[in-house]
N, C-alpha and C positions, 0 to 999 in steps of 0.2 A: 504493499499500500504506499503511495506516494502523497506526503502531506506537504503541500506548498503554502507557506504562510502568506505570501501576497495575493495569492489567486485562490487558495483553497484546494481541497481535495477534488481530483477529478471525478470522483464518484458522486459528489455532490452537485445536483442540477444547477445551484447557483454559481459553481465555479467557472472560470473563464477557460478552464482547460476540460470542461465536462464533455465527454464523447457521446454522441447520440445517433450512432449509426443506423439504429432501427428507425429513428425518426427521420432519417435521409437528410440531415442537416449538419453543417460544419460549426464547430466552435469558432470564436473570433480569431484565434492563432491559426489555425487551419484555413480560415478566409484570408488572413493576412498572408500566409505563405504562398497560396494560389494567387493572389493579386500581386505581389511583388515578384513571384516566379515566373508569371506570365510575361513580365517586363524584361527580367534578366536572363531568361532562358536562351534568348536569340544571340547574347553576346559571349557565350562560351561553347565553341565548336566540340570540346570534348563532352559536354553535358554533364560533367561532374562538379559537384557544388560542395565546398567545405562547409559543414555546419556544426555551430558550438552552441552549447547551453551554458547556463550560469545559474547558481543559487538553487540547487535541487539536491535532494538526497538520492544518491547514487546506490543501485542494487549491487551486490548482494547485502552489503553491510549497512546501508543506509547513511554513510558518512555524507557531510554536506561538500559539495564541490561547487566553486565559482568559475570553473572553466573546465569543460568536459566535451568529449565527442558526443553528439546527440544519439548517434547509432548505437553508442556503448559497446564499441568495438575498437580495434586498435588504429583505425583510421577516420579523419572526420569527413572524408569525401561521400557523398551519396550521388547516385546516378539519376538524374533528371529530378524535375520537381516533385514527381510521384514518389521517388526515393527520398527526398526531403520529408514529404508528408509521412511515408511509412515510418522513417526514423523518429520522427516528432511523436507518432502515435505509439 
């Protein structure tokens, strides 16, 4: 379970990070990723985007990190805007 002090628990419907795939709607962060991604995608022929997060509790230990790869792998790169969305989710 992720607890985000500034934006609340993603499981809470009032959180900005709340996921509602069954309702077929995106949260504000997903909307922002798609909006910005639609603009920047044509400026990188490799279609690889470095994505960093900040201020979150990182699994498996829940330690707070202020700079981490959103993919939670050993690379910051995500393939395409869909890859950025998948890493965020």
